[in-house]
PLY file of the C-alpha trace (Angstrom):
ply
format ascii 1.0
element vertex 159
property float x
property float y
property float z
element edge 158
property int vertex1
property int vertex2
end_header
-0.03 -0.06 -0.03
1.34 3.31 -0.94
2.20 5.54 1.66
2.37 9.35 1.99
4.05 11.80 4.06
2.03 14.50 5.90
2.46 17.34 7.89
-0.24 19.33 9.27
-1.16 21.20 12.38
-3.74 19.57 14.71
-5.08 21.84 17.75
-1.81 23.88 17.93
0.72 21.06 17.16
2.79 20.20 14.28
2.26 16.75 13.42
4.06 14.74 10.83
3.15 10.98 9.74
3.32 8.50 6.98
-0.38 7.61 6.26
-1.63 4.81 3.74
-3.08 7.05 0.82
-6.96 5.99 1.46
-6.76 6.96 5.19
-9.37 9.32 5.70
-8.64 12.41 8.04
-11.43 10.92 10.57
-9.28 7.63 10.74
-6.34 9.69 11.01
-7.20 11.68 13.98
-8.87 9.14 15.83
-6.76 5.98 15.42
-3.17 7.55 14.48
-3.86 10.97 16.98
-6.04 9.66 19.57
-8.49 12.57 19.35
-11.65 10.55 19.52
-14.11 13.44 20.11
-14.10 13.31 15.92
-17.11 10.80 15.91
-17.56 8.43 13.21
-21.55 8.24 12.51
-22.62 7.36 8.93
-19.28 7.53 7.21
-20.89 9.21 4.22
-20.85 13.01 5.18
-24.41 13.04 5.92
-24.88 13.28 9.91
-22.11 15.74 10.38
-20.73 13.93 13.90
-17.06 13.92 12.32
-16.78 17.57 11.63
-13.57 19.40 12.07
-12.26 22.69 11.09
-9.82 22.91 8.25
-8.06 26.11 8.38
-11.44 27.61 9.71
-13.93 25.97 7.70
-16.18 23.01 8.70
-15.41 19.86 7.04
-16.68 16.54 7.09
-13.73 14.50 8.04
-14.64 11.17 6.73
-15.00 12.17 3.67
-11.53 13.93 2.86
-8.19 12.16 2.98
-5.41 12.52 5.50
-2.99 13.30 2.36
-5.26 15.91 1.27
-4.86 17.64 4.59
-1.00 18.08 4.38
-0.07 21.71 5.19
-3.43 22.19 6.76
-4.38 23.48 10.37
-7.05 21.13 11.58
-8.90 22.33 15.07
-10.85 19.13 16.63
-13.17 19.55 19.44
-10.34 18.40 22.11
-8.57 21.81 20.82
-11.29 24.49 21.07
-10.87 24.59 25.15
-7.95 27.04 26.15
-6.04 26.58 29.68
-8.78 24.68 31.13
-11.42 27.17 30.09
-14.26 25.93 27.55
-14.67 27.73 24.24
-17.60 30.35 24.34
-19.90 27.62 22.20
-18.93 25.03 24.58
-19.67 26.82 27.45
-23.32 27.75 25.78
-23.72 24.18 25.15
-23.67 23.19 28.56
-25.26 26.21 30.13
-28.23 25.62 27.46
-28.78 21.70 28.08
-27.92 21.44 24.45
-26.44 17.97 24.50
-27.97 14.60 25.79
-25.98 11.54 24.68
-22.89 13.86 23.39
-22.68 11.87 20.08
-23.49 14.51 17.75
-22.12 17.17 20.10
-18.17 17.71 18.82
-19.52 18.23 15.04
-22.50 20.65 16.27
-19.82 22.74 18.04
-17.49 22.64 15.59
-20.26 23.85 13.05
-21.28 26.70 15.27
-17.77 27.53 15.73
-17.46 28.00 11.86
-20.72 29.58 11.53
-20.17 32.70 14.45
-16.42 32.97 12.69
-18.00 33.87 9.45
-21.41 35.54 10.97
-20.88 36.97 14.55
-24.83 37.76 14.86
-27.00 35.14 13.15
-30.52 34.75 12.94
-31.97 31.89 14.31
-32.93 30.84 10.49
-29.41 31.18 9.76
-28.50 28.93 12.90
-30.83 26.30 11.78
-29.78 26.27 8.06
-26.15 26.11 9.26
-26.69 23.16 11.33
-29.01 21.27 9.10
-26.39 19.26 8.02
-25.92 18.11 11.38
-28.11 15.00 12.92
-28.93 14.56 16.66
-31.24 11.72 17.67
-31.39 12.92 21.26
-32.47 16.94 21.83
-35.04 17.88 18.99
-32.51 21.02 18.17
-34.30 23.28 20.35
-31.61 23.91 23.06
-28.77 23.63 20.27
-30.09 26.66 18.19
-30.53 28.39 21.87
-26.96 27.53 22.61
-25.51 29.02 19.22
-27.68 32.41 19.82
-26.23 32.45 23.75
-22.88 32.02 22.14
-23.24 34.91 19.69
-24.99 36.99 22.00
-22.05 36.64 24.61
-19.00 37.18 21.79
-17.60 40.79 21.82
-18.74 41.23 17.87
-22.41 40.82 19.31
-21.90 44.20 21.88
0 1
1 2
2 3
3 4
4 5
5 6
6 7
7 8
8 9
9 10
10 11
11 12
12 13
13 14
14 15
15 16
16 17
17 18
18 19
19 20
20 21
21 22
22 23
23 24
24 25
25 26
26 27
27 28
28 29
29 30
30 31
31 32
32 33
33 34
34 35
35 36
36 37
37 38
38 39
39 40
40 41
41 42
42 43
43 44
44 45
45 46
46 47
47 48
48 49
49 50
50 51
51 52
52 53
53 54
54 55
55 56
56 57
57 58
58 59
59 60
60 61
61 62
62 63
63 64
64 65
65 66
66 67
67 68
68 69
69 70
70 71
71 72
72 73
73 74
74 75
75 76
76 77
77 78
78 79
79 80
80 81
81 82
82 83
83 84
84 85
85 86
86 87
87 88
88 89
89 90
90 91
91 92
92 93
93 94
94 95
95 96
96 97
97 98
98 99
99 100
100 101
101 102
102 103
103 104
104 105
105 106
106 107
107 108
108 109
109 110
110 111
111 112
112 113
113 114
114 115
115 116
116 117
117 118
118 119
119 120
120 121
121 122
122 123
123 124
124 125
125 126
126 127
127 128
128 129
129 130
130 131
131 132
132 133
133 134
134 135
135 136
136 137
137 138
138 139
139 140
140 141
141 142
142 143
143 144
144 145
145 146
146 147
147 148
148 149
149 150
150 151
151 152
152 153
153 154
154 155
155 156
156 157
157 158
């Protein structure tokens, strides 16, 4: 099997490795780096549970190859908190009770972070549209939307 050398930045740390050409980014993050917050649900890009930030953009990591990420900056759910302090979106999800089983939560949170980076004050419809590609079987979405709105309201850009 062909092996490809890659170097990327994951959660602020430079990582170099050789990967099989067929290795997905999701598998690389989970199996090689132990970042199991990146969940594998459908493995077809439909559920959104494997969402990570790739140079700040929300990407389904099950649909891209690790070799494609060579030179990229990847952020997983494990990379959001800083010095033991939750990211504002993580804190809002907790405060607004926007999670239950937690399986979809990493993908939802990272999708929300990407949305709020692009649009610091989204309407409820814009939040719903941004999250429409992430499936949750537990929460009914109301508290998730509420959490994203709360995170937007707490950001300096909304003041």
